N, C-alpha and C positions, 0 to 999 in steps of 0.2 A: 592695282586691281585686286576689286574686294573681297574680302572670305566670309562665309556665311559658315560660323564657327558651332551653328547649331545642326545645321549638315553632317550625318555621317559621314567618317570618311570612306573609301573605297574597301582599303585592306577587311574594315571590320563589318561590314556589308555584306563583301563574299564570304567571310568566314561564320556569320550569321545564317545565311542562307548554305553553306555547306554544310552547318551542325543540324539543321531545321530539316535537311533531306535526309541526315542520317538517321535521324528519330526517325522519322517517317516510314524511311526504308527499313528499319531494323524492328524484328519480330517480337511484340509485345505478347508475355504471357495473357492469359484468358484469364478470368477471375478462379475457373476453379482449381486452375493448375498452382495458381497460389497460396488460395487456402489447403489445397492436400497437403504445397512444402510444407505450410506454416504448423499442420495438424503434424507431420511427422515431426517437426522439430519441435514438437510441445512433448514428446514421449520422453520419461524421466529412466529408462531403459539406458542402463552405459553410464549413468550421470553419479558420479561421488561424491557425497555430500559430506562437508568438513566434521569432522569427530568423529565419536564412534557412538554406533548403533545397538542399542541395548533392546533386546526384548523383552523386558522383565515388566512384568505388572507391577505397578503401586499399590501397595497396601494401604489404606489409611483409615484409622481407628476413630471413628465420629464419637464423641460424646455429646451427652445431651447437655444442655444446657443447665445450670442447676439454682435450686431455689435462690441462694443470693446472689445470681448474676442477674445483669440486663443486657437486653443489646443499644447500643445508643442509637437515636432515630437520626442523630447526622450523619456521624465516619460508617454505622451499621456496625460496628465492633462489640464483643462481648467484653461487659467490664463487672468487675466486683460492684457491690453494692454500695463501698467506703467512698468509690471514683463518677457516685451521683451526683449529678451539682443541681440542672432541676426537671420536677417534671410538669408539663403546660400542654393541657387538652389532650391527656393521654399520651403524650410523645414525652420519653426521657430522653436527656444529654447529658452526656459525660463532662466531665471536668474543661477538656481540651477543646470540647466543642461547645460550652457553654456562653462565651463569648461574645 
């Protein structure tokens, strides 16, 4: 007797049909309930973040650029004039960025 190996075996076919029927009869949630559940899960209340929370303001004193300093046009760092490598078309470059 010749066998058709491409044919689905009877027990596999039955399990596929039963699982399909189970999916059809299963009550699926509507889109609104899914969105509501996701919104509830997004709340931060009750979530402990790692580390200590410090409620202090960071106070930084901003010092204006001095006359003997420049801002590199490549790395945007403030350097002393002694670190000036080249000036081209109004742009100045430090020793590290001149390359």
